[in-house]
BALOBA-1460 file (C-alpha; in Angstrom, 3 decimals):
// residues 303
<rec num="1" residu="x" x="7.897" y="-38.616" z="-17.341"/>
<rec num="2" residu="x" x="8.580" y="-39.047" z="-13.617"/>
<rec num="3" residu="x" x="6.206" y="-37.351" z="-11.194"/>
<rec num="4" residu="x" x="8.259" y="-34.915" z="-9.107"/>
<rec num="5" residu="x" x="6.184" y="-35.875" z="-6.069"/>
<rec num="6" residu="x" x="7.917" y="-39.257" z="-6.167"/>
<rec num="7" residu="x" x="11.268" y="-37.524" z="-5.778"/>
<rec num="8" residu="x" x="9.878" y="-35.604" z="-2.808"/>
<rec num="9" residu="x" x="8.747" y="-38.858" z="-1.203"/>
<rec num="10" residu="x" x="12.141" y="-40.405" z="-1.935"/>
<rec num="11" residu="x" x="13.928" y="-37.503" z="-0.165"/>
<rec num="12" residu="x" x="11.601" y="-37.733" z="2.807"/>
<rec num="13" residu="x" x="12.310" y="-41.475" z="3.164"/>
<rec num="14" residu="x" x="16.057" y="-40.747" z="3.000"/>
<rec num="15" residu="x" x="15.835" y="-38.099" z="5.721"/>
<rec num="16" residu="x" x="13.379" y="-39.997" z="7.924"/>
<rec num="17" residu="x" x="15.342" y="-43.253" z="7.674"/>
<rec num="18" residu="x" x="12.322" y="-45.436" z="7.005"/>
<rec num="19" residu="x" x="9.074" y="-45.899" z="5.102"/>
<rec num="20" residu="x" x="6.762" y="-45.709" z="8.111"/>
<rec num="21" residu="x" x="8.421" y="-42.567" z="9.543"/>
<rec num="22" residu="x" x="8.239" y="-40.875" z="6.137"/>
<rec num="23" residu="x" x="4.536" y="-41.763" z="5.867"/>
<rec num="24" residu="x" x="3.890" y="-40.183" z="9.290"/>
<rec num="25" residu="x" x="5.722" y="-36.991" z="8.353"/>
<rec num="26" residu="x" x="3.863" y="-36.671" z="5.057"/>
<rec num="27" residu="x" x="0.465" y="-37.662" z="6.513"/>
<rec num="28" residu="x" x="-0.010" y="-40.438" z="3.952"/>
<rec num="29" residu="x" x="-0.311" y="-44.195" z="4.239"/>
<rec num="30" residu="x" x="2.722" y="-46.479" z="4.343"/>
<rec num="31" residu="x" x="1.564" y="-48.381" z="1.213"/>
<rec num="32" residu="x" x="1.374" y="-45.079" z="-0.677"/>
<rec num="33" residu="x" x="5.019" y="-44.323" z="0.159"/>
<rec num="34" residu="x" x="6.108" y="-47.867" z="-0.761"/>
<rec num="35" residu="x" x="4.220" y="-47.622" z="-4.061"/>
<rec num="36" residu="x" x="5.876" y="-44.293" z="-4.929"/>
<rec num="37" residu="x" x="9.362" y="-45.656" z="-4.246"/>
<rec num="38" residu="x" x="8.700" y="-48.779" z="-6.331"/>
<rec num="39" residu="x" x="7.349" y="-46.631" z="-9.168"/>
<rec num="40" residu="x" x="10.493" y="-44.458" z="-9.056"/>
<rec num="41" residu="x" x="12.770" y="-47.528" z="-9.032"/>
<rec num="42" residu="x" x="10.928" y="-49.039" z="-11.994"/>
<rec num="43" residu="x" x="11.149" y="-45.861" z="-14.047"/>
<rec num="44" residu="x" x="14.857" y="-45.383" z="-13.255"/>
<rec num="45" residu="x" x="15.610" y="-49.129" z="-13.545"/>
<rec num="46" residu="x" x="17.664" y="-49.097" z="-10.335"/>
<rec num="47" residu="x" x="17.342" y="-50.250" z="-6.721"/>
<rec num="48" residu="x" x="17.275" y="-47.220" z="-4.397"/>
<rec num="49" residu="x" x="17.032" y="-48.828" z="-0.928"/>
<rec num="50" residu="x" x="18.019" y="-51.954" z="0.968"/>
<rec num="51" residu="x" x="15.533" y="-52.995" z="3.622"/>
<rec num="52" residu="x" x="17.018" y="-53.694" z="7.087"/>
<rec num="53" residu="x" x="15.588" y="-54.397" z="10.521"/>
<rec num="54" residu="x" x="16.221" y="-50.769" z="11.447"/>
<rec num="55" residu="x" x="14.549" y="-49.368" z="8.326"/>
<rec num="56" residu="x" x="15.994" y="-48.697" z="4.905"/>
<rec num="57" residu="x" x="19.518" y="-47.927" z="3.694"/>
<rec num="58" residu="x" x="20.408" y="-46.190" z="0.446"/>
<rec num="59" residu="x" x="22.107" y="-48.202" z="-2.276"/>
<rec num="60" residu="x" x="25.007" y="-46.615" z="-4.149"/>
<rec num="61" residu="x" x="22.550" y="-45.596" z="-6.867"/>
<rec num="62" residu="x" x="20.204" y="-44.203" z="-4.226"/>
<rec num="63" residu="x" x="22.987" y="-42.155" z="-2.667"/>
<rec num="64" residu="x" x="23.888" y="-40.741" z="-6.078"/>
<rec num="65" residu="x" x="20.296" y="-39.788" z="-6.810"/>
<rec num="66" residu="x" x="19.801" y="-38.243" z="-3.357"/>
<rec num="67" residu="x" x="22.915" y="-36.089" z="-3.754"/>
<rec num="68" residu="x" x="21.303" y="-34.465" z="-6.797"/>
<rec num="69" residu="x" x="17.642" y="-34.161" z="-5.813"/>
<rec num="70" residu="x" x="17.864" y="-33.173" z="-2.127"/>
<rec num="71" residu="x" x="18.622" y="-29.506" z="-2.878"/>
<rec num="72" residu="x" x="15.859" y="-29.362" z="-5.492"/>
<rec num="73" residu="x" x="13.320" y="-30.766" z="-3.045"/>
<rec num="74" residu="x" x="14.454" y="-28.342" z="-0.370"/>
<rec num="75" residu="x" x="14.191" y="-25.346" z="-2.725"/>
<rec num="76" residu="x" x="10.756" y="-26.462" z="-3.908"/>
<rec num="77" residu="x" x="9.498" y="-26.712" z="-0.327"/>
<rec num="78" residu="x" x="10.971" y="-23.320" z="0.514"/>
<rec num="79" residu="x" x="9.355" y="-21.842" z="-2.592"/>
<rec num="80" residu="x" x="5.965" y="-23.278" z="-1.653"/>
<rec num="81" residu="x" x="6.278" y="-21.947" z="1.899"/>
<rec num="82" residu="x" x="7.279" y="-18.529" z="0.588"/>
<rec num="83" residu="x" x="4.341" y="-18.486" z="-1.805"/>
<rec num="84" residu="x" x="1.903" y="-19.332" z="0.984"/>
<rec num="85" residu="x" x="3.454" y="-16.603" z="3.134"/>
<rec num="86" residu="x" x="3.073" y="-14.037" z="0.354"/>
<rec num="87" residu="x" x="-0.532" y="-15.070" z="-0.252"/>
<rec num="88" residu="x" x="-1.217" y="-14.585" z="3.461"/>
<rec num="89" residu="x" x="0.703" y="-11.258" z="3.468"/>
<rec num="90" residu="x" x="3.462" y="-12.594" z="5.706"/>
<rec num="91" residu="x" x="5.936" y="-11.510" z="3.080"/>
<rec num="92" residu="x" x="6.057" y="-10.368" z="-0.513"/>
<rec num="93" residu="x" x="6.632" y="-7.013" z="-2.146"/>
<rec num="94" residu="x" x="4.459" y="-4.012" z="-2.933"/>
<rec num="95" residu="x" x="6.113" y="-1.983" z="-5.687"/>
<rec num="96" residu="x" x="4.296" y="1.303" z="-6.319"/>
<rec num="97" residu="x" x="5.108" y="4.446" z="-8.245"/>
<rec num="98" residu="x" x="3.763" y="7.910" z="-7.491"/>
<rec num="99" residu="x" x="4.237" y="11.559" z="-8.332"/>
<rec num="100" residu="x" x="5.186" y="14.008" z="-5.557"/>
<rec num="101" residu="x" x="1.639" y="15.226" z="-5.100"/>
<rec num="102" residu="x" x="-0.113" y="11.852" z="-5.056"/>
<rec num="103" residu="x" x="2.522" y="10.384" z="-2.751"/>
<rec num="104" residu="x" x="2.352" y="13.215" z="-0.237"/>
<rec num="105" residu="x" x="-1.392" y="13.857" z="-0.200"/>
<rec num="106" residu="x" x="-2.839" y="10.420" z="-0.897"/>
<rec num="107" residu="x" x="-0.641" y="7.329" z="-1.022"/>
<rec num="108" residu="x" x="1.450" y="7.980" z="2.104"/>
<rec num="109" residu="x" x="-1.442" y="7.333" z="4.496"/>
<rec num="110" residu="x" x="-2.268" y="4.015" z="2.854"/>
<rec num="111" residu="x" x="1.335" y="2.838" z="2.860"/>
<rec num="112" residu="x" x="1.534" y="3.664" z="6.578"/>
<rec num="113" residu="x" x="-1.624" y="1.665" z="7.246"/>
<rec num="114" residu="x" x="-0.350" y="-1.338" z="5.287"/>
<rec num="115" residu="x" x="3.033" y="-1.242" z="7.023"/>
<rec num="116" residu="x" x="1.349" y="-1.086" z="10.451"/>
<rec num="117" residu="x" x="-0.964" y="-4.036" z="9.708"/>
<rec num="118" residu="x" x="1.420" y="-6.175" z="7.641"/>
<rec num="119" residu="x" x="5.025" y="-5.323" z="8.621"/>
<rec num="120" residu="x" x="6.446" y="-8.350" z="6.779"/>
<rec num="121" residu="x" x="5.388" y="-6.973" z="3.386"/>
<rec num="122" residu="x" x="8.310" y="-5.130" z="1.786"/>
<rec num="123" residu="x" x="7.535" y="-1.707" z="0.341"/>
<rec num="124" residu="x" x="9.318" y="-0.284" z="-2.676"/>
<rec num="125" residu="x" x="8.142" y="3.161" z="-3.756"/>
<rec num="126" residu="x" x="9.379" y="4.958" z="-6.850"/>
<rec num="127" residu="x" x="8.845" y="8.720" z="-6.791"/>
<rec num="128" residu="x" x="8.658" y="10.297" z="-10.256"/>
<rec num="129" residu="x" x="6.473" y="12.679" z="-12.316"/>
<rec num="130" residu="x" x="3.259" y="11.300" z="-13.768"/>
<rec num="131" residu="x" x="4.586" y="10.594" z="-17.312"/>
<rec num="132" residu="x" x="7.533" y="8.638" z="-15.918"/>
<rec num="133" residu="x" x="5.294" y="6.727" z="-13.490"/>
<rec num="134" residu="x" x="3.007" y="5.697" z="-16.353"/>
<rec num="135" residu="x" x="6.042" y="4.579" z="-18.356"/>
<rec num="136" residu="x" x="7.352" y="2.511" z="-15.416"/>
<rec num="137" residu="x" x="3.956" y="0.817" z="-15.106"/>
<rec num="138" residu="x" x="3.869" y="-0.124" z="-18.797"/>
<rec num="139" residu="x" x="7.449" y="-1.428" z="-18.641"/>
<rec num="140" residu="x" x="6.608" y="-3.648" z="-15.644"/>
<rec num="141" residu="x" x="8.902" y="-1.876" z="-13.180"/>
<rec num="142" residu="x" x="6.003" y="-1.128" z="-10.806"/>
<rec num="143" residu="x" x="2.740" y="-2.986" z="-10.115"/>
<rec num="144" residu="x" x="0.556" y="0.051" z="-9.421"/>
<rec num="145" residu="x" x="0.842" y="3.803" z="-9.940"/>
<rec num="146" residu="x" x="-0.704" y="6.921" z="-8.444"/>
<rec num="147" residu="x" x="-0.713" y="9.943" z="-10.709"/>
<rec num="148" residu="x" x="-2.455" y="13.253" z="-11.274"/>
<rec num="149" residu="x" x="-4.646" y="14.034" z="-14.259"/>
<rec num="150" residu="x" x="-5.483" y="14.874" z="-16.860"/>
<rec num="151" residu="x" x="-4.185" y="11.729" z="-18.539"/>
<rec num="152" residu="x" x="-4.043" y="10.478" z="-22.093"/>
<rec num="153" residu="x" x="-6.192" y="7.378" z="-22.279"/>
<rec num="154" residu="x" x="-4.450" y="4.098" z="-23.017"/>
<rec num="155" residu="x" x="-6.400" y="0.902" z="-23.674"/>
<rec num="156" residu="x" x="-3.769" y="-1.145" z="-21.811"/>
<rec num="157" residu="x" x="-4.152" y="0.836" z="-18.573"/>
<rec num="158" residu="x" x="-7.001" y="0.885" z="-16.073"/>
<rec num="159" residu="x" x="-7.641" y="4.360" z="-14.603"/>
<rec num="160" residu="x" x="-9.569" y="4.832" z="-11.346"/>
<rec num="161" residu="x" x="-10.110" y="8.385" z="-10.023"/>
<rec num="162" residu="x" x="-9.494" y="8.390" z="-6.273"/>
<rec num="163" residu="x" x="-9.429" y="12.036" z="-5.150"/>
<rec num="164" residu="x" x="-10.210" y="15.507" z="-6.574"/>
<rec num="165" residu="x" x="-7.474" y="18.124" z="-7.060"/>
<rec num="166" residu="x" x="-7.887" y="21.909" z="-7.219"/>
<rec num="167" residu="x" x="-5.275" y="24.184" z="-8.810"/>
<rec num="168" residu="x" x="-4.851" y="27.796" z="-7.705"/>
<rec num="169" residu="x" x="-2.678" y="30.908" z="-8.069"/>
<rec num="170" residu="x" x="-0.792" y="31.990" z="-4.939"/>
<rec num="171" residu="x" x="1.257" y="35.005" z="-3.926"/>
<rec num="172" residu="x" x="3.448" y="36.283" z="-1.100"/>
<rec num="173" residu="x" x="2.962" y="39.467" z="0.924"/>
<rec num="174" residu="x" x="4.372" y="41.763" z="-1.779"/>
<rec num="175" residu="x" x="1.438" y="40.855" z="-4.025"/>
<rec num="176" residu="x" x="-1.342" y="40.533" z="-1.425"/>
<rec num="177" residu="x" x="-3.276" y="43.419" z="-2.992"/>
<rec num="178" residu="x" x="-3.910" y="41.197" z="-6.043"/>
<rec num="179" residu="x" x="-5.949" y="38.883" z="-3.827"/>
<rec num="180" residu="x" x="-8.641" y="41.493" z="-3.136"/>
<rec num="181" residu="x" x="-10.773" y="40.387" z="-6.096"/>
<rec num="182" residu="x" x="-10.922" y="37.823" z="-8.892"/>
<rec num="183" residu="x" x="-8.322" y="38.397" z="-11.599"/>
<rec num="184" residu="x" x="-8.030" y="37.341" z="-15.226"/>
<rec num="185" residu="x" x="-4.922" y="35.801" z="-16.750"/>
<rec num="186" residu="x" x="-4.462" y="39.016" z="-18.763"/>
<rec num="187" residu="x" x="-4.271" y="41.034" z="-15.550"/>
<rec num="188" residu="x" x="-1.694" y="38.673" z="-14.035"/>
<rec num="189" residu="x" x="0.596" y="38.100" z="-17.014"/>
<rec num="190" residu="x" x="2.544" y="41.323" z="-16.282"/>
<rec num="191" residu="x" x="3.892" y="39.812" z="-13.047"/>
<rec num="192" residu="x" x="6.729" y="37.268" z="-12.708"/>
<rec num="193" residu="x" x="5.514" y="33.696" z="-12.482"/>
<rec num="194" residu="x" x="6.837" y="30.505" z="-10.906"/>
<rec num="195" residu="x" x="5.784" y="27.166" z="-12.402"/>
<rec num="196" residu="x" x="6.707" y="23.499" z="-12.440"/>
<rec num="197" residu="x" x="8.977" y="22.170" z="-15.175"/>
<rec num="198" residu="x" x="7.395" y="20.928" z="-18.394"/>
<rec num="199" residu="x" x="7.924" y="17.221" z="-17.649"/>
<rec num="200" residu="x" x="5.026" y="17.198" z="-15.158"/>
<rec num="201" residu="x" x="1.311" y="16.600" z="-15.687"/>
<rec num="202" residu="x" x="0.495" y="19.716" z="-13.607"/>
<rec num="203" residu="x" x="2.498" y="21.969" z="-15.939"/>
<rec num="204" residu="x" x="0.882" y="20.374" z="-18.977"/>
<rec num="205" residu="x" x="-2.523" y="20.956" z="-17.423"/>
<rec num="206" residu="x" x="-1.928" y="24.627" z="-16.588"/>
<rec num="207" residu="x" x="-0.368" y="25.366" z="-19.985"/>
<rec num="208" residu="x" x="-3.250" y="23.675" z="-21.804"/>
<rec num="209" residu="x" x="-5.927" y="25.518" z="-19.829"/>
<rec num="210" residu="x" x="-4.278" y="28.929" z="-20.209"/>
<rec num="211" residu="x" x="-3.977" y="28.310" z="-23.941"/>
<rec num="212" residu="x" x="-7.722" y="27.634" z="-24.125"/>
<rec num="213" residu="x" x="-8.259" y="30.915" z="-22.283"/>
<rec num="214" residu="x" x="-6.075" y="32.754" z="-24.816"/>
<rec num="215" residu="x" x="-3.333" y="33.417" z="-22.260"/>
<rec num="216" residu="x" x="0.357" y="32.826" z="-22.783"/>
<rec num="217" residu="x" x="2.275" y="33.142" z="-19.517"/>
<rec num="218" residu="x" x="5.968" y="32.324" z="-19.678"/>
<rec num="219" residu="x" x="7.375" y="31.586" z="-16.205"/>
<rec num="220" residu="x" x="10.431" y="33.409" z="-14.967"/>
<rec num="221" residu="x" x="11.297" y="30.512" z="-12.660"/>
<rec num="222" residu="x" x="10.720" y="26.801" z="-13.302"/>
<rec num="223" residu="x" x="11.133" y="24.372" z="-10.412"/>
<rec num="224" residu="x" x="11.023" y="20.592" z="-10.072"/>
<rec num="225" residu="x" x="8.755" y="20.349" z="-6.997"/>
<rec num="226" residu="x" x="5.629" y="22.102" z="-5.766"/>
<rec num="227" residu="x" x="7.076" y="22.405" z="-2.250"/>
<rec num="228" residu="x" x="9.816" y="24.623" z="-3.673"/>
<rec num="229" residu="x" x="7.263" y="26.660" z="-5.612"/>
<rec num="230" residu="x" x="5.400" y="27.388" z="-2.377"/>
<rec num="231" residu="x" x="8.608" y="28.568" z="-0.691"/>
<rec num="232" residu="x" x="9.626" y="30.761" z="-3.633"/>
<rec num="233" residu="x" x="6.140" y="32.319" z="-3.692"/>
<rec num="234" residu="x" x="6.290" y="32.967" z="0.058"/>
<rec num="235" residu="x" x="9.581" y="34.790" z="-0.529"/>
<rec num="236" residu="x" x="7.743" y="37.008" z="-3.053"/>
<rec num="237" residu="x" x="9.764" y="35.746" z="-6.011"/>
<rec num="238" residu="x" x="6.599" y="35.872" z="-8.092"/>
<rec num="239" residu="x" x="3.066" y="34.542" z="-8.455"/>
<rec num="240" residu="x" x="2.753" y="30.784" z="-8.693"/>
<rec num="241" residu="x" x="0.498" y="28.075" z="-10.048"/>
<rec num="242" residu="x" x="0.232" y="25.179" z="-7.606"/>
<rec num="243" residu="x" x="-2.160" y="22.474" z="-6.422"/>
<rec num="244" residu="x" x="-4.070" y="23.795" z="-3.421"/>
<rec num="245" residu="x" x="-2.899" y="20.973" z="-1.112"/>
<rec num="246" residu="x" x="0.693" y="22.202" z="-1.224"/>
<rec num="247" residu="x" x="-0.241" y="25.811" z="-0.440"/>
<rec num="248" residu="x" x="-2.872" y="25.336" z="2.285"/>
<rec num="249" residu="x" x="-0.494" y="25.321" z="5.298"/>
<rec num="250" residu="x" x="1.153" y="28.586" z="4.177"/>
<rec num="251" residu="x" x="-2.240" y="30.126" z="3.339"/>
<rec num="252" residu="x" x="-3.617" y="29.181" z="6.756"/>
<rec num="253" residu="x" x="-0.649" y="30.739" z="8.596"/>
<rec num="254" residu="x" x="-0.824" y="33.926" z="6.522"/>
<rec num="255" residu="x" x="2.393" y="33.557" z="4.517"/>
<rec num="256" residu="x" x="0.487" y="33.176" z="1.259"/>
<rec num="257" residu="x" x="-2.822" y="34.209" z="-0.228"/>
<rec num="258" residu="x" x="-4.837" y="32.731" z="-3.041"/>
<rec num="259" residu="x" x="-5.560" y="34.983" z="-5.999"/>
<rec num="260" residu="x" x="-9.024" y="34.083" z="-7.227"/>
<rec num="261" residu="x" x="-9.405" y="33.716" z="-10.989"/>
<rec num="262" residu="x" x="-12.287" y="34.958" z="-13.125"/>
<rec num="263" residu="x" x="-11.879" y="31.679" z="-15.034"/>
<rec num="264" residu="x" x="-10.852" y="29.153" z="-12.355"/>
<rec num="265" residu="x" x="-8.996" y="26.012" z="-13.329"/>
<rec num="266" residu="x" x="-11.349" y="23.045" z="-13.828"/>
<rec num="267" residu="x" x="-11.100" y="20.418" z="-11.118"/>
<rec num="268" residu="x" x="-8.962" y="17.409" z="-11.946"/>
<rec num="269" residu="x" x="-8.150" y="14.211" z="-10.018"/>
<rec num="270" residu="x" x="-5.619" y="11.782" z="-8.652"/>
<rec num="271" residu="x" x="-5.774" y="8.409" z="-10.389"/>
<rec num="272" residu="x" x="-4.874" y="4.886" z="-9.357"/>
<rec num="273" residu="x" x="-3.481" y="3.104" z="-12.422"/>
<rec num="274" residu="x" x="-2.819" y="-0.575" z="-13.102"/>
<rec num="275" residu="x" x="-2.274" y="-2.612" z="-16.251"/>
<rec num="276" residu="x" x="-5.442" y="-4.134" z="-17.699"/>
<rec num="277" residu="x" x="-5.692" y="-7.918" z="-17.352"/>
<rec num="278" residu="x" x="-2.391" y="-8.202" z="-15.457"/>
<rec num="279" residu="x" x="-2.412" y="-10.315" z="-12.252"/>
<rec num="280" residu="x" x="-1.730" y="-8.272" z="-9.131"/>
<rec num="281" residu="x" x="0.263" y="-9.418" z="-6.059"/>
<rec num="282" residu="x" x="-1.772" y="-9.944" z="-2.857"/>
<rec num="283" residu="x" x="-0.181" y="-6.852" z="-1.285"/>
<rec num="284" residu="x" x="-1.372" y="-4.651" z="-4.167"/>
<rec num="285" residu="x" x="-4.867" y="-6.144" z="-3.964"/>
<rec num="286" residu="x" x="-4.917" y="-5.283" z="-0.254"/>
<rec num="287" residu="x" x="-3.839" y="-1.687" z="-0.947"/>
<rec num="288" residu="x" x="-6.598" y="-1.359" z="-3.541"/>
<rec num="289" residu="x" x="-9.150" y="-2.736" z="-1.077"/>
<rec num="290" residu="x" x="-8.171" y="-0.061" z="1.469"/>
<rec num="291" residu="x" x="-8.638" y="2.665" z="-1.134"/>
<rec num="292" residu="x" x="-11.925" y="1.340" z="-2.489"/>
<rec num="293" residu="x" x="-13.316" y="1.028" z="1.024"/>
<rec num="294" residu="x" x="-12.584" y="4.705" z="1.739"/>
<rec num="295" residu="x" x="-14.060" y="5.784" z="-1.606"/>
<rec num="296" residu="x" x="-17.258" y="3.862" z="-0.874"/>
<rec num="297" residu="x" x="-17.517" y="5.433" z="2.589"/>
<rec num="298" residu="x" x="-16.949" y="8.883" z="1.114"/>
<rec num="299" residu="x" x="-19.639" y="8.356" z="-1.529"/>
<rec num="300" residu="x" x="-22.133" y="7.221" z="1.128"/>
<rec num="301" residu="x" x="-21.472" y="10.358" z="3.163"/>
<rec num="302" residu="x" x="-22.048" y="12.688" z="0.218"/>
<rec num="303" residu="x" x="-25.352" y="14.606" z="0.379"/>
């Protein structure tokens, strides 16, 4: 089997017009180039060059061979250069998937930092609910996912909690009197409710917890995004279950109030998910390093 490096040397000699010039360009000795050409000629049983006073000239057989291998050598060199660039983060692709909540309140800042520091890395972000993001990860359509818990454990997936999440009940001005003390689910079930659709991890979480508490609240309005839920609640269309992050701006400006619960929702988390034992692109490794660094700093600052 012919060593492909011999073809590369052959192409370099063709383009340089001589053995010595090719050796200089490749930073090897002239005898090494001569030996490679002779080895190639012996294996192919043809003469590839005529020696002249000005250098070397391709034989007919050499010209035929060069017409076929020059593009392959060029593509190989381009591929090697591209690979080095990706490894050094001068190119490449970061393909991430995230739910609305994790994208808005966690991942966005890290993507901005990566884009600022490494503008040549291409970003591709898929925004979808947690179950769909997990499915995309398992099917190889994304390299890393950011989702909200709770999650069903899967031995093929690595889960890393990266940030806590608190779920609350909110209301608009019409229902502000309900925020004067802690309320039970039984007290609130008589009012209209706004919730996320059932294809989200947040809806699954709220339904599961209310079931454990013996409550069965059927929403009057189901919406696809938490931002819409906040707006509907502010318009007094009903009480709403929502992650606190979405509601905080409207709570701080007085449009909404939190209704405290006698049995508050347990805290859950955002998770960074990757496939176990799958190699990760350099850009994804860099993103993970940013996140881990912040987690370590946060843990050091905890009392």
